N, C-alpha and C positions, 0 to 999 in steps of 0.2 A: 505493500501500500503507500502511494506518493504521498507528497505534502498535501497537492489537490486535493486529491480523494479522500484523506483524513480531514482536511475541511469541510466537504462537500459533506460526508459520511456522517461526520460527528456534530459538527457548529453551524452548519448552514439549515435554517428551519424554515427557509419559504421568505415571502415578500413579510417588510418590515410594518407596522403598523404607526412607528414613532417617527422615522425618517423616510426621507425621498429617497433615498438608496441605503441600501445596507450590505449585508459581506457579498464580495465577489468583484469589488471593482478598488482600484485604489486607493480611496476614500469613501467610508460613507457620508452622507449629503444628509444634515440634518435640519429641518426644519427649525425657524426660530422661536425660540421663547412665547410661551401667550405674552401678550402686554401687559404689564405691571410686573411682571415677573424677571428673575435672574437665576443664570445658572451656577448652580454650584460641582465641582468638580473633585475629587478624588482618587489616588493611587496608592496602591498597597500590591507589596511581595512577597510572595512565601517560597522560601527557596529546603527544597527536602536536605536535611541535615540541621537544619536552623529552626525553622520552623511546624517540619515534621516530619518525623522518621523515615527511613526508606521502609518498604513495606506496609506502610500506614492504610487506611482503609481508603481506597479514592471517593468515594461517595462521600464519606467526611474531609478530606482534601476538597472535592470539589464547592462543597456546601461551604467551607471554612473560607475557601479564596474568595467568593463573594461576599461572605457576609460581613468582612473584617471594614471592607469596602462601604457595603451599606451604614453600617454603623457609622461610619464619618460623617455620612449623609446625614442623619439620625442626630448628630449632636450638632448638626447646623439646623436641623428644624427643615429639611429639603424633600420631596418627594422624588422616589425613587424614576428615572426614566429611562436610559440605559446604559450600556457600558461595552467595553472592547477586552478583550484577552492577549497578552501575550504568553505564548505558551512554550517552554525546550523542554523536549524531549529525549532521553537517551536511544530511544528506539519507538517504533509505533504499532504501544501494544495495543490491542484493539479492546481486549477484555478489561485494562485499564481504562482505558479512552471511555467506553461504555459505561461503566462506573463514574467512575469523574463525572462527566454531563450529566449523569442521572443525579446527584447531587448538586451540580451546578444549577441544573436548568428547575428542579424542584421551588428551589429557593426564589430563582429571580420571574416563574411564574407567578407566586404569592404575591410578591411583591411590583408586579407589572413591568420589570426592567429587561430589556430586550439585548441581547448580544447582537452589535450592530459591523464589528470588525476587530479585528487584530495582526496578528502572528504566528506563523509555528517554525520553530528549528530544532535541530538537532542537537544536544549538549545536555548535560547536568540538569535534574528535571528543577525546572523555576515556573514558576507562574507569577504573572504580574495582568493586575485587574486595574483599567480606569472605569471609573464610574460617576455618570451625568446624572445630576438631580434638578429641581426647580425649586425655586422657593420665591415668595411674594418680594419682592423692593420692599429695602429696611426693616425686614421681620427676625432675618437670619439669627439664629443663636450664636453667640460669636465669645470668644476666649475673654474680648477687653471691657465687657460689660459689668463687671461683679462690682455693688457698691458697699464699703462697713455698713452691718446693719441689716445684711443681707441674712435669709437662712442656706443651709446646706442642705441639699436631697441628694440623695442617691437612689437608683433602682435596684431593685432585684436584689439577690445575695453577693456575698462579696468573697474569695477566696477558693472557690470549690476548682476554678481553674489549675491556679498555683498549686493548690494539694493534690491534683491529678500528677501533677510533675516532680510534686516532692516524694507522693509514695508509688509513683512507675508502676512497677506492674500490680501491686496492693490495690491499687484504686480502684474504687467501687462504681458501677455505672454512673452514677449521677455524677462522678467527679471527672469521669470521663467526657462524658455528655456536655458540659460545660467547657471543657478544654477544646474537644472536637468540631463542637456542631454548634459556637456561641449562636443566639438568635438578636440579630440588633433591633434593638428599638424603635422603631422606624415611627408607628403610630404615637409612643409618646413625645417624640421630638418633633412631630407636625402638633400635637396638641399642647405643647410649651410654648409656641409659637408667641404668645402673647401675654404668658404668665414668670416664664424666667428670664432670668437677665445674660447671665454666662450659662454655658455649656462646653461639654467634652466629652469624648467615651473613653473607659480606665482602660485605655490597652496596656497602659506601663506601669502598671499601679496607682494607687489612688493616692498617695501623698505624691507619687511624681506629675501625675497631671492635674493635679490641684494646683501643685507649683507653678504651674505652666498658664492657669486663669491668674496665681497672684501673681505673675510677673508682667503679664499682659494690661491686666485692669491696674498693676502700680497698689495692691490692697495684701493686707496678711489673712491668716485664715486659721482656726481653731475648728479643730476635730474631734469628739468627745468620743473615746474609744469602747465608752460601756453603751453607745446607742448604735452602734456598726450592725449592719442585720447580715454577719456572717453564716457561711457556708454549716449546716449544721457538721458534717464529719470534720470541721477544727476542733471539734469539743473533745475528739480522742488525742490530739495531739499535748503535748507537754505546755503549761500556762503561756512558758518566755515566748514557745514558737508560734503563736497563734497571732500577734500582732504583726508580724512581718510579711506573713503568708496573707493576709487580710488586706494589709494596708498597703504592702508593698511588692505582691507578688505579679498581679498584672494577669491579663489575657480572659480578664473579666467580660468586657465588652456594655458594659453597663453603663449609664448614662450618672453623669455627677453633673450639675447645677446648682443654682445660686439665684432666689427670688425674695422679692420684697415679703418680709411679713404676713402683710396682709391678704396675700394669693394662697396661704394655705388651705382654708376649704377650698378652694376649687383644684390645688394639684392633689387634695384627698381625694376630691371626686375624681379625676384622670384616673387614679391608681385604684380607686373601684371598679370603675366603668371598663380599664382594660383588665382586670385580674392580673394587675402587676403590683409587687409592693412597692411603697415608695416611700423612703425612713429620710427622715430630720436628723442630719450627724453632726450639726454642728453650726460655724455662723463666718460670714465674712468681717475680717476687722481692720483698721487703719494701720498702716504699719506694713511691713512685709515678712514672706516668709508661712510656712505653715508648723503648727505647732499640733500634736497630739497629747491631749490630755486623759489622765487615769480617771476611775472614780473619785476622786479626791478632788477635781481641779488639778491635778499637779503634771507638769511636761512630763513624756515618754522619750526614750529616745530608742530608737529602731536600730536592730542590729543589719539592717538591708536596706536598700534604696530602689529608685525605680530602675524597672531595666534600659538598658542604654545596649543596644550593637555593638558598640565599640570598646566601652570601657572592658 
């Protein structure tokens, strides 16, 4: 099977609904965004041996390759439109490709996000997705809008994915699912457009990603450790290991956001409507940097920091 047969069999799904011209030419041709909206664009790369192990379930790899990009759109309050795929493969393995596209297109169809182009080549397995989304002018959630006095909120549970890495082969099904099949919080991001001030998805750990909000907004933040919605499995770990995994483990892909206190009730209503726990975990303060406070309000020292590919 050659390159163009590979594309035709596994990635060309027929005429595009979202653009004038999709897969099969030198470029996709997109229609202009609807009046009053702007495009949001994000790119993420997954590399075998770094982001997933050799022999990983290709269905899960396909899901995650798109999910991490959709999570970036969610953090901006953007509605997914389309994506491109750059794919390097050591060989044209039909069984791997069938499973990979099953995972990827199941998530794409759920969010009405079309594959409109990309590239394939031979090489060490690597996946690069660029996703396009749409958000009304002036309402995108950004990292530079937090203000002192804001509540800090987080969706879902923290630490499950990092716990799966920590436990390795001993990880349970729930932890493995959190790591291998993250759920992008797209509906939440859209619902928060007029309620949240600043937002970010937690891919590199809560404290590290919160630090990005603080830096861009020129504020500080306080996180109450007892308030954190930790994954149940963390309870089996030694107490001293739990904060590092929950706060700095990464790969959670939940949304962390700030909002004015008067928006507590509508935010809680969004969580109830979506069936998604939303938890207040702290506050934005004047100053700079992130402090994590224990049950007595004393600053805690973490043994690990946010994930850094080049550290």
